[in-house]
C-alpha positions as CSV (number, residue, x, y, z in Angstrom):
1,M,15.3,-8.5,-24.9
2,P,14.0,-10.9,-22.3
3,R,15.9,-14.1,-21.6
4,S,15.3,-17.2,-23.7
5,G,12.0,-18.9,-23.0
6,S,10.3,-15.8,-21.4
7,A,7.0,-14.4,-22.8
8,V,6.4,-10.7,-22.5
9,S,2.8,-9.6,-23.0
10,D,1.9,-6.6,-25.2
11,V,0.2,-5.1,-22.2
12,D,2.5,-2.3,-20.9
13,L,2.2,-2.3,-17.1
14,L,4.4,0.8,-16.9
15,S,2.4,3.1,-19.2
16,R,0.3,6.1,-18.3
17,D,-2.6,4.4,-20.1
18,F,-2.3,1.4,-17.8
19,A,-2.2,3.6,-14.7
20,Q,-5.5,5.3,-15.8
21,D,-7.3,2.1,-16.7
22,P,-5.7,-1.0,-15.2
23,H,-8.8,-3.1,-14.8
24,A,-9.6,-3.7,-18.5
25,R,-6.0,-4.7,-19.1
26,Y,-5.8,-7.0,-16.1
27,T,-9.0,-8.7,-17.3
28,L,-7.1,-9.5,-20.6
29,L,-4.2,-10.9,-18.6
30,R,-6.4,-12.9,-16.2
31,E,-8.2,-14.5,-19.2
32,H,-4.9,-15.7,-20.6
33,P,-4.4,-19.4,-19.9
34,Q,-0.9,-19.1,-18.6
35,V,1.0,-16.7,-16.3
36,R,3.3,-14.6,-18.3
37,K,6.3,-12.3,-18.0
38,H,6.1,-8.5,-18.2
39,V,8.4,-5.6,-17.7
40,V,7.9,-4.3,-14.2
41,K,9.7,-1.5,-12.3
42,T,10.6,-1.3,-8.7
43,L,13.4,0.4,-6.7
44,A,14.1,2.3,-9.9
45,T,15.0,-0.9,-11.8
46,E,13.1,-2.2,-14.8
47,M,13.1,-6.0,-14.8
48,Y,11.4,-9.0,-16.4
49,A,9.0,-10.5,-13.9
50,W,6.2,-13.0,-13.8
51,V,2.9,-11.2,-12.9
52,V,0.1,-13.2,-11.3
53,T,-3.4,-12.0,-11.7
54,G,-5.8,-14.8,-10.6
55,Y,-7.1,-14.8,-7.0
56,D,-6.4,-18.5,-6.1
57,D,-2.9,-18.4,-7.4
58,S,-2.2,-15.0,-5.8
59,R,-3.5,-16.1,-2.4
60,A,-1.5,-19.3,-2.5
61,L,1.7,-17.6,-3.6
62,L,1.5,-14.9,-1.0
63,A,1.8,-17.6,1.6
64,D,4.3,-19.8,-0.3
65,P,7.8,-19.9,1.4
66,R,9.4,-20.7,-1.9
67,L,8.7,-17.0,-2.9
68,A,11.4,-15.3,-0.9
69,K,12.1,-11.7,0.1
70,D,15.6,-11.8,1.7
71,V,17.1,-8.5,0.6
72,D,20.7,-9.8,0.0
73,R,19.6,-12.5,-2.4
74,L,16.8,-10.3,-3.9
75,L,19.3,-7.7,-5.2
76,D,21.2,-10.4,-7.1
77,V,18.0,-11.8,-8.6
78,M,16.9,-8.3,-9.6
79,A,20.3,-7.7,-11.3
80,A,20.0,-11.0,-13.2
81,N,16.5,-10.1,-14.4
82,A,17.1,-6.5,-15.2
83,V,16.0,-5.2,-18.6
84,N,19.3,-3.3,-18.8
85,P,22.1,-5.5,-17.6
86,D,24.1,-2.3,-16.7
87,D,21.4,-1.2,-14.2
88,K,22.4,-1.7,-10.6
89,P,19.3,-2.2,-8.4
90,A,18.9,0.5,-5.8
91,G,19.6,-1.0,-2.3
92,T,16.9,-1.3,0.2
93,P,17.4,-1.9,3.9
94,R,16.7,-5.2,5.7
95,S,13.4,-5.1,7.5
96,M,10.6,-7.4,8.2
97,L,9.3,-6.6,4.7
98,F,12.5,-7.7,3.0
99,S,13.5,-10.7,5.1
100,D,12.5,-14.4,5.5
101,P,12.2,-16.5,8.6
102,P,13.8,-16.7,11.0
103,D,14.8,-13.0,10.8
104,H,11.3,-12.1,9.6
105,T,9.7,-14.0,12.5
106,R,11.8,-12.2,15.1
107,L,11.3,-8.7,13.6
108,R,7.6,-9.2,13.0
109,K,7.1,-10.3,16.6
110,L,9.1,-7.3,17.9
111,V,7.2,-4.8,15.9
112,G,3.9,-6.5,16.7
113,N,4.7,-6.2,20.4
114,V,4.8,-2.4,20.1
115,F,2.3,-1.9,17.3
116,T,-0.4,-3.6,19.3
117,M,-4.2,-3.5,19.0
118,R,-4.3,-2.0,22.5
119,R,-2.0,0.9,21.3
120,V,-4.2,1.3,18.2
121,E,-7.5,1.3,20.1
122,R,-6.1,3.9,22.5
123,L,-5.9,6.2,19.5
124,R,-9.6,5.9,18.6
125,P,-10.7,9.1,20.5
126,W,-7.8,11.0,19.1
127,I,-8.5,9.8,15.6
128,E,-12.2,10.9,16.0
129,Q,-11.0,14.3,17.2
130,A,-8.6,14.6,14.3
131,V,-11.3,13.7,11.8
132,D,-13.6,16.3,13.4
133,R,-10.9,19.0,13.1
134,L,-10.3,18.1,9.5
135,L,-14.1,18.2,8.7
136,D,-14.5,21.5,10.7
137,A,-12.0,23.0,8.3
138,V,-13.9,21.9,5.1
139,P,-15.2,24.9,3.3
140,V,-18.9,24.0,3.2
141,G,-20.3,24.3,-0.3
142,E,-16.9,25.3,-1.8
143,E,-14.5,23.3,-3.9
144,F,-11.6,21.6,-2.1
145,D,-9.3,18.6,-2.8
146,L,-10.4,15.7,-0.7
147,V,-7.2,13.8,-1.4
148,E,-5.0,16.5,0.1
149,R,-7.3,17.8,2.9
150,I,-8.6,14.5,4.2
151,G,-7.4,11.5,2.4
152,M,-3.7,12.2,2.8
153,A,-3.9,14.4,5.9
154,L,-5.6,12.0,8.3
155,P,-3.4,8.8,8.0
156,T,-0.3,11.0,7.9
157,Y,-1.3,12.6,11.2
158,V,-2.2,9.2,12.7
159,I,1.0,7.3,11.8
160,G,3.0,10.4,12.7
161,R,1.5,10.3,16.2
162,L,2.0,6.6,16.6
163,L,5.7,6.9,15.7
164,G,6.3,10.2,17.5
165,V,7.2,12.2,14.4
166,P,6.5,15.9,14.9
167,P,3.7,17.3,12.7
168,D,6.0,19.8,11.0
169,R,7.9,16.9,9.4
170,H,4.9,15.0,8.0
171,D,5.0,16.8,4.6
172,D,8.7,15.8,4.2
173,F,7.8,12.1,4.5
174,R,5.0,12.5,1.9
175,A,7.4,14.2,-0.5
176,W,10.1,11.6,0.0
177,N,7.7,8.7,-0.4
178,S,6.2,10.3,-3.5
179,V,9.7,10.1,-5.1
180,L,10.3,6.6,-4.0
181,A,7.0,5.3,-5.4
182,G,6.9,7.4,-8.6
183,L,7.6,5.8,-12.0
184,E,9.1,8.9,-13.5
185,N,11.8,9.5,-10.8
186,T,15.3,8.5,-11.6
187,A,17.5,6.1,-9.5
188,A,19.5,9.1,-8.4
189,E,16.4,10.9,-7.2
190,K,15.3,7.8,-5.3
191,R,18.7,7.4,-3.7
192,E,18.5,11.0,-2.5
193,A,15.0,10.5,-1.1
194,H,16.3,7.4,0.7
195,R,19.2,9.4,2.0
196,R,17.2,12.2,3.3
197,T,14.6,9.9,4.9
198,F,17.2,7.9,6.7
199,E,19.1,10.9,7.8
200,Y,16.0,12.3,9.4
201,L,15.0,9.0,11.0
202,T,18.5,8.5,12.4
203,G,18.2,11.8,14.2
204,L,14.6,11.0,15.4
205,I,15.8,7.7,16.9
206,A,18.7,9.5,18.7
207,D,16.2,12.0,20.1
208,K,13.9,9.2,21.4
209,R,16.9,7.6,23.0
210,R,17.7,10.7,24.9
211,D,14.0,11.7,25.6
212,P,11.6,8.8,25.1
213,G,7.9,9.2,24.8
214,D,4.8,7.1,24.5
215,D,5.3,6.1,20.9
216,I,6.5,3.2,18.8
217,V,10.0,4.6,18.0
218,S,10.6,5.0,21.7
219,A,9.4,1.5,22.4
220,L,11.6,0.0,19.7
221,V,14.6,1.9,21.0
222,A,13.9,0.6,24.5
223,E,13.7,-3.0,23.1
224,S,17.1,-2.5,21.5
225,R,18.7,-1.0,24.6
226,D,17.2,-3.3,27.2
227,N,17.1,-6.7,25.4
228,G,19.3,-6.4,22.4
229,S,16.8,-8.3,20.3
230,I,16.7,-5.7,17.6
231,D,19.8,-3.7,16.5
232,D,20.0,0.0,15.5
233,Q,19.8,-0.7,11.8
234,E,16.7,-2.8,12.2
235,V,15.1,-0.2,14.4
236,L,15.8,2.3,11.6
237,S,14.4,0.0,8.9
238,A,11.3,-0.8,11.0
239,V,10.5,2.9,11.5
240,F,11.0,3.7,7.8
241,L,8.7,0.8,6.8
242,L,5.9,1.9,9.2
243,M,6.1,5.5,8.3
244,N,6.0,4.9,4.5
245,A,3.5,2.0,4.5
246,G,1.4,3.4,7.3
247,Y,-0.3,6.2,5.5
248,E,-0.4,6.0,1.7
249,T,-2.6,2.9,1.4
250,T,-5.1,4.3,3.9
251,A,-5.1,7.6,2.1
252,H,-5.9,6.0,-1.2
253,M,-8.6,3.8,0.3
254,I,-10.3,7.0,1.7
255,S,-10.2,9.0,-1.5
256,S,-11.2,6.1,-3.8
257,G,-14.0,5.2,-1.4
258,V,-15.4,8.7,-1.6
259,F,-14.9,8.7,-5.4
260,N,-16.9,5.5,-5.8
261,L,-19.7,6.7,-3.5
262,L,-19.9,9.7,-5.7
263,R,-20.2,7.5,-8.8
264,H,-22.7,5.1,-7.1
265,R,-25.4,7.2,-5.4
266,D,-27.5,4.2,-4.6
267,Q,-24.6,2.7,-2.5
268,Q,-24.1,6.0,-0.8
269,A,-27.8,6.0,0.1
270,L,-27.6,2.6,1.7
271,L,-24.8,3.7,4.0
272,R,-26.6,6.9,4.9
273,A,-29.6,4.9,5.9
274,D,-27.5,2.6,8.2
275,L,-24.1,3.8,9.3
276,D,-23.4,0.4,10.8
277,L,-22.9,-0.8,7.2
278,V,-19.7,1.3,7.0
279,P,-17.2,-1.4,8.2
280,G,-18.4,-3.8,5.4
281,A,-18.3,-0.9,2.9
282,V,-14.7,-0.3,3.8
283,E,-13.9,-3.8,2.8
284,E,-15.6,-3.2,-0.5
285,F,-13.6,0.0,-1.0
286,L,-10.4,-2.0,-0.5
287,R,-11.5,-4.8,-2.8
288,Y,-12.8,-2.7,-5.6
289,E,-9.8,-0.4,-5.8
290,S,-7.0,-2.0,-4.0
291,P,-4.7,0.8,-2.7
292,L,-1.8,-1.4,-3.6
293,N,-1.6,-2.3,-7.3
294,M,0.9,-5.1,-6.7
295,A,2.3,-6.8,-3.6
296,T,5.9,-6.0,-2.9
297,I,8.6,-7.9,-4.9
298,R,9.3,-11.6,-4.3
299,F,11.7,-14.1,-6.0
300,T,11.6,-17.8,-6.5
301,A,14.0,-19.5,-4.1
302,A,13.0,-22.8,-5.7
303,P,11.0,-23.8,-8.7
304,V,7.3,-22.9,-8.3
305,R,4.3,-24.1,-10.4
306,I,1.8,-21.4,-11.2
307,G,-1.0,-23.0,-13.1
308,E,0.5,-24.8,-16.1
309,V,3.8,-23.0,-15.9
310,V,6.8,-24.0,-13.7
311,V,8.7,-20.9,-12.8
312,P,12.4,-21.7,-12.3
313,A,14.4,-20.6,-9.2
314,G,15.9,-17.1,-9.5
315,E,12.9,-15.4,-11.1
316,I,11.0,-12.3,-10.0
317,V,7.3,-12.7,-9.2
318,F,4.8,-10.0,-8.6
319,V,1.2,-10.6,-7.3
320,A,-1.2,-8.1,-8.8
321,L,-3.6,-7.5,-5.9
322,L,-5.7,-5.1,-8.1
323,A,-6.4,-7.9,-10.5
324,A,-6.9,-10.7,-8.0
325,N,-9.6,-8.7,-6.2
326,R,-11.6,-8.5,-9.4
327,D,-11.3,-12.2,-10.3
328,P,-14.7,-13.5,-11.3
329,A,-13.7,-17.0,-10.2
330,R,-13.7,-15.7,-6.7
331,F,-16.1,-12.7,-6.6
332,A,-19.5,-12.7,-8.1
333,D,-20.0,-9.8,-10.5
334,P,-16.5,-8.5,-9.6
335,D,-16.7,-5.2,-11.5
336,A,-19.9,-4.2,-9.5
337,F,-19.4,-1.8,-6.6
338,D,-21.5,-3.4,-3.8
339,V,-21.2,-2.1,-0.2
340,L,-23.4,-5.1,0.9
341,R,-21.1,-7.7,-0.7
342,A,-20.9,-10.8,1.4
343,E,-17.5,-11.9,0.0
344,K,-14.9,-9.9,1.9
345,A,-11.8,-12.1,1.4
346,H,-9.9,-9.5,-0.6
347,L,-6.1,-9.5,-0.8
348,S,-5.5,-5.8,-0.4
349,F,-3.6,-6.3,2.9
350,G,-1.8,-9.3,1.5
351,H,-1.9,-12.8,3.0
352,G,0.5,-15.1,4.9
353,I,3.4,-14.0,7.0
354,H,3.7,-10.6,5.3
355,H,0.1,-9.7,5.8
356,C,-0.1,-5.9,6.5
357,I,0.5,-5.3,10.2
358,G,-1.3,-2.0,10.0
359,A,-4.6,-3.5,8.6
360,P,-6.6,-3.0,11.9
361,L,-5.5,0.7,12.0
362,A,-6.4,1.3,8.4
363,R,-9.9,-0.3,9.0
364,M,-10.4,1.9,12.1
365,E,-9.5,5.0,10.2
366,G,-11.8,4.1,7.3
367,D,-14.7,3.4,9.7
368,I,-14.3,6.6,11.6
369,V,-13.8,8.9,8.6
370,F,-16.7,7.5,6.5
371,R,-19.2,7.5,9.4
372,K,-18.4,11.2,10.1
373,L,-18.4,12.2,6.4
374,L,-21.8,10.7,5.8
375,A,-23.3,12.0,9.0
376,R,-22.0,15.6,8.6
377,F,-22.5,16.2,4.9
378,A,-25.8,15.3,3.2
379,N,-24.6,16.4,-0.2
380,W,-21.5,15.3,-2.0
381,E,-20.8,16.8,-5.4
382,P,-17.9,16.3,-7.8
383,V,-16.4,19.5,-9.2
384,V,-14.9,18.1,-12.4
385,P,-16.0,15.4,-14.8
386,E,-14.6,12.0,-14.1
387,T,-12.7,12.0,-17.3
388,E,-10.5,14.9,-16.0
389,L,-9.4,12.9,-12.9
390,R,-6.0,11.3,-13.0
391,W,-4.7,8.3,-11.1
392,K,-1.3,8.2,-9.6
393,F,1.5,7.2,-12.0
394,S,2.9,4.5,-9.9
395,A,3.6,0.8,-10.3
396,Q,3.0,0.3,-6.6
397,F,0.0,2.4,-5.5
398,R,-3.5,2.9,-6.9
399,G,-5.0,6.2,-5.9
400,L,-6.2,9.5,-7.3
401,D,-3.9,12.4,-7.6
402,R,-6.7,14.8,-6.8
403,L,-10.4,14.7,-6.1
404,P,-12.0,18.1,-6.2
405,I,-15.3,18.0,-4.4
406,R,-18.0,20.1,-2.7
407,L,-19.6,19.0,0.6
408,S,-22.6,20.6,2.2
């Protein structure tokens, strides 16, 4: 049972029903006058956590330094809030995602210095060619899975190229990340996926040290060697973070964007009439179906007031991005899919010092792939009824498992 004074809603955030229809349930939670505790699962550990669903509270908390992420303290707080006191939270490496200033400031600056807009922009011609190759391979008029052939394939290729990961290892990362993000996988399975991922990355970093290239891993290795401003473990953690965070959210944005343009033919027609509307439409894809259900885990380093509730120090807090992006207090008619929507201040990339460093790359990929999809294929047809589609069973990500489609 939860600790004294906690309140756990009847809404089960870990159920398959929730994964298939989170919006109706988040509406119920958002309408509740007080923030409440729920059972949430991360890093293979079920724990009692405060879940924030309103936009204003979410945006403020994402930038609040009292919500900390330091991994050493985090593991202790997770253990204290575990549903099963005998569960030992799975360890996670220190990285800019699981650190606070000043470590976060140093690591974010270092990664930002090599993951630059200039480096990203230099990839634009290559990304355009990659999209063309993927679309050339589409079996025109025949069924194919858009999630697998385009949604997952493109961002995996792109982040792999940025990092210098050979294409023949991309599928390994997708398999390992699927285990790490899945709700059904055991702690032992997640530990094994961690082990295999880090074993491979350790070898990759050693290869780049011997034979550097024009990629981010080589640049981080050079920074470690020449300036000593980032140690080997931090290089490893940074590469792990970029590889795993660098493709899945973009992949789900692409597939859910296509899905919603299939459902809303009038919105598809608007984009076909003016492809310069695509960048704004990408923002609506991100708002309407945030590829991240919840922001990554945080804990209260000091008491924090959330609405009428003061959350004590030592508590777990999750910000539900999917819910915040549909808050009617912030977005007019939030459940309407509107590619012309003027309000674009969604939280899908987070906010504050942990704002997604790869957001410009994701936006570029979305702009390129949707312009080319709309220009090359006049007819988009779903193959199966919407009721047969399934959403990923994950507490972290929001994306379709498959999207069978015909393009012609």
